N, C-alpha and C positions, 0 to 999 in steps of 0.2 A: 525135179526136187526129190522125188522118191528114190530115183537111181543114185543121186549124190549122196543121200543120207544112207542108203543101203551100202554103198561102197565104203563110205567112211567108217560106219559101225562094223561092217563085215570085215574090212581089212584089218581093223584093230584086233578083232577076235582071231582072224586067220593067222596073223603074224605070231600070236602068242600060242595058238593051239598046234600048229603044224610047222612052225619055223620057216615058212616060205616055200615048201615043196608043193608042186602043182597037183599032183594026183590025189594026195589026201584032201586038198581043197575041194576038188571036184566031187569026190566021194562024200565029203562033209556036206556040200551043197545039196547033193542028191537026197541024202537022208533027211537033212533038216527041212528041205523044201516039202518033201512028202509028209513028214510028221506034222509040220505046221499047217499046210494048206489043206490036209485031209480032215482037219478039225471041223466038225459039223457046226459048231457054234459060230464060226466065222461067216457062215451064209448070212447071218443077220446084218452084217455090215453092208454089202451091196444092196440088200433089200430096203434098209432104212435110207441109204443114200438115193435110191431110186424114188422112194416116196417123197424125199425132199426135192429132187429134180422135177418130178411131176408137179409138185406144189409151186415151184418157182416158175416153170415154163407155162403152167396153166393159168396164171393170173390169180391164184387163190390168195395171195398176199394182199391184193387190193381189197378184196372182200372183207378180210380180217381188219384191215386198217379202217375201212369205212364203218364197220360195226362198232369198234371201240371208240372211234372219233365221234360217232353219233351220240354216245352217252357221256363223253368227257370233254369234247371239243369246246363247249361253251364256257368252261372254267379257265381262269388264268393259268397258263401253262398247259392247258388241257390237250392241245394238239400234240405237244411233245410227250405228255403222259399217254396219249392214245398210241403214239408210235412205239413206246416202250411196251405197252400192253399187247400191241400187234406183234412185236418181236417175240414176246413170250408165246403167243398163240402159234406163230409160224414155227418157232423152235420146237413146239410140241409135235409137229409133223415133219420136221426137217432133220434135226440132229447135227447141223453144222453151223458154227458161229459165223464163218466167213460168208456162207451163203445167206444166212439170215440178215447180216449187216448189208450185203450188197443188194438183195432183193427189196427189203424194207426201205433201204435208202432211196432207191429209185421211185418207190411209191410215196414216201412221206416227205422227202425233201421239198418237192414243189409246193405241197400244202404248207409246210412250215414257212417257206419263203413268201408264199401268198399272204399269210397272215402277219408277216413282219417280225418273225422270230429272229432273235440274235443268232449270228452264225455260229458262235461258240456253243450256245445252248443246243441248237439244232443238231449240229454234227456230234457234239459230245454225247447227247442223249441216244443218238442212233448208234454210235460206236459202242457205248456201254450196253445198250439194249441188244446189240448183236451177240454179246456174250451169252445171253440167255438161250441162244440156239443150242448149246450143249449142256447148260445148267439144268434145263427142264428136259426130262427124257422124252424121246429116246436120245441117247448120247453115245456117239462112236467111241470116244475116249473111255467111257465107263465100260463099254463092251471089251475094249482092249485090257483094261484093268481087271475085269472079271476073268478073262482068259489067262492072264499072267498070274493071277493069285488063286485060281480055281474057286472063285466066288460065284455066287448066284447072280446072274444078270437081272432077273426079276427083282430080287431084293435090293440090288444097287439102284435100279430105276426107281423103285418105291422110296428109297431113302433120299433120293435127289429131289423128289417133288416139293416137299416143304421148304428146304433151303432155296430152291429155284423160285418158288413164289415169294419168299422173303426178299430175295434179290430184286425181283420185280417191284414189289412194294417200296423197297429202299430207294430204288432209282426214281420212283414217282414222288417220293418224299423229298428227295434232292431237288427235283424240278420245282416242287411247290415252295421250298425254301428260297430258291434262287428268284422266282418270280414275285415272291412276297418282299424280298430284299430290293429287287430292281424290276418293278412291274413292266417296264418297257421291254424286257428280255423276252417275255412271253405273253403277248396280248391274248384276251379271250376271243374265241372263235364265235361263229353264229350258232344260236341254239336250234337244234333239229327237233322238228315236230315228232310226236309219238308215232304217227303212221309211218314216217320215214325210218324211225328207229326199229319198228317191228319189221319193215321191209328189209333192212340191213341185217336183222337177226335171221330172217328166213333165208337170206342169201349165204350166210355163213354157217347156218345150222348143220349142213352136210360135213363141213370141215371139222366142226366140233364133234360130230358124231363119229368121224373116222378116229379122232384122238381117243374118245372114250372107248370105242371098240377095241383099239389096240391096247391101251393101258389096262382097261378092266379085263380084257382077255388074258393078259400076262398076270395081273395081280389075282384074278379070280381062279386061275389054275386050269381053265379049259383050253388054253393055247399056250405053247411055249413061245419064247421070244421070237424064234425063227418063223413059226406059223403066224403069229401076230403081225410080224413085219411084212410077211407075204400078203396077208389080208389088207394091211394098211397101204402097201404099194399098189395093189390092184384097185382099191377103192379110190386112192388119190388120182390114179391114171384115169379111171372112169369119170370122176368129178371134173378133172381138168379138161377132158374132152366135152363133157356135157354142159358144164356151167362156165368153164373158162375159155372155151373155144379153141383149145390146143388142137393143131392139126399135125400132119405127118412130120413136118419140119421140127415141131416141138417134141414129138416122140423120139425122133432120131437124136436131136440134141440132148434129150434126157438120157437116152441110152449111152451115148458117147461120154457125157459128163459123169455118169455113174461108172463106166468102165475106167475112165482115166483116174478118178478118185480112188476106186478100189484097187487098181494096179499100183498106185502110189503107196497106199496103206500096206498092201501085201508085201511089196518090195522092202519097205521100211521094217516090217515084221521079220522078214528073213534076215536082214542085216542085224537087227537087234538080237535074233536068236543066235547068230554067230558070236556076237560080242557076249551075250549071256552065257554061252557055253564056256567061253574063256574065263569069265567071272566064276562060274561054278567050279571049274578045274582049279582055279587059283585059290578057292576057298575064301576069297576076300570078303563076300557078304557075311558069311558065318563068322569069320574072324572079327570083322568090324562090329557085328552084333554083339559078340562076346566081350569085346573091349568096351563098348558102350555100357553094357550091363555091369561090368566090373569097374567102371570108372566112378560110380557113385554119383554121377550127374543126375539131377532130378529128371524124371520122364518128361515133365512139362518143358523143361529147358531144351531137351533133346528134340521135342516136337516143334518148338519155336525155331530152333536152328534149321530143322528140315524145311519148314515153311519159308524161312528167309532165303535159304538156298534156291527154293523154287522161284521165288520172286526175282532173285538175281539172274537165274537161268532164263527166265522169261524175257530178259532184255535182249537175248541173242538167239534163243531157240524157239522152235515151233512146239506147241502144246503136246502134240502126239509124240514127238521125239523125246520130250521130257518124261513122259509117262513110261515110254519103252525103255529109256536109259536108266532111270532112277529107281523105279519100283523094285527091280531085282536087288538093288542095294539098300534102300530104305525100308522095304517091307519087312524083312527079317529083324531089323532093328526095332521097329515099332512093335512087332508081334512078341518080341522078347521082353518088353517092358510092361509095367502095370499102369493102367490109366483108369482110375476110379473103380477098380474091380471089375471091369468089363470082361466078358468072355471072349474067346478068340474070334468068333464070328462077328459079334458086335464091334469089336475093335477093328477088324478088317474092313467092314462096311463104313464105319466112321472115318477111318483113315482115307479110304477111297473117295469119299465126298469131300473131305478137307482138301486132298490133293487136287481134285477136279476144280474146286473153287479157286485155289491159289494159282494153279496153272493158267486158268482163264484170265487172270489179271494180266499176264503177259500179252494178251491181245489188245490191250488199251494203254499200257503204260510205256513211257519213252524208254529207249529210243526207237524200238521196232514198232510195236503196237500195230499189227496187221489190220485190225478193224479200223483203226484211225486212218491209215493210208487209203483203205477202200472207200470210206465215207468221204474223205477229203478229195479223192479223185472224182467222186460224183458231184461234190459241192465245189466247183472250181473257183467260185468267187470268194471262198473263205480261206484265208491263209492257214497253212499247216500249224503254224504257232497257235492260232486261235483254237483250232481243233484240239490240240494237246491241252490247252488251257481249259477247254470246256470239259474234258473228261476227269480233270482233277477232283471236283467235288464227288463224282461217281466213284472214283477210286477210294475216297474217304469212306463212302458207304460200303464198299467192298471189304475194307479193313475191319470195320465195325462188325459186319456180318461174320467174317471169319473168326474174330475174337469170340463171338457168341457161340459159334459152332465148336470152337476149341474148348471152351469152359462148360458148354452144356451139350454133351453128346446126344442127349434125348432129342434134340431138334431133328437130328438125322435119323434116329432110330425109332421114334415113336410110331410111325406108320408101319414100319417093319414088324415091330413087336405086336401091333394091333392086328395085322392081317396074317402074320406068320409067327404066332407065338411059340 
């Protein structure tokens, strides 16, 4: 996938930049590759991916699900809500939506089936919950956005926390509404005694500690994102071996998975750099920004148009590809317009969170919806049509949340302004 995307984007830039001559292409690749891959900030990507791989192969996801289910499983729809909560917790140490959906699907689907949950609710909740993998930091797309826009990774992570938690609560409310409307969709599970609840908390406490160490380290200023990611990866690896029983096979699988995902992302970055060089030479982003500014269109109308474009692109494109291809075009447009008197930094962070939220919708809405296909592959007894039907109420929650983020930028900025005034 990474090689295909690199070739597609790189070829477009190459044909424009150098007219098809081979030697300038090779020289351009040499310079671009060194300039991009020598960027120290990129080290954070494989480290966060490794942290997620250790969590996946070390069985830490099962402990998270047992913990949340112990406190919520006895309510109507509680097991589905526990699955969403566990997705949020796993996303806080993973950074990948697809990995979150696949891992939590393996853990939660058998329990949802055992308690008689409707197939549409089970698969829909897990597909939507999987998107929390990158909504709640750490988030690889946010790292890419920060690098492309020269923005602070730590500030973007902080800005994503509250919208990510709102997304989690919104999904749980959707489950509650559905089981209130049709109680048979999500029967209540068994109530867990307090000694068992405390035991589940003890089992998951180290995982929560890793998250707080990483996030507080970044926000507190005593570790930069790369150092915090290294600490998190090492801690998750130790936990996976000690508490999850991960052996050498799991370590090797984690290393290979990290290498493959990192190679894919870096290849896509190189292809995007070639295309972005062509865009810069053509002056198209600057001209487009000037045209939009002179068109007298309302800034809000321009932002809504951008968000609609993202939703449409999500039907056919991967979220990372959308970020890489569109930010060089849309970012200058947004930064040239006035949104509620916000400064340049606030506007940059706000747009990054908005873009992340809209891009992630592409993981669950038809016709592609990669999370939907991953969950449906695990739930072979549920027709694909039912799974897509099941995610529709969660998509409604997504649109409501995006509207709030659009009209109330403070939701994204309040933590940043509090801790980085």
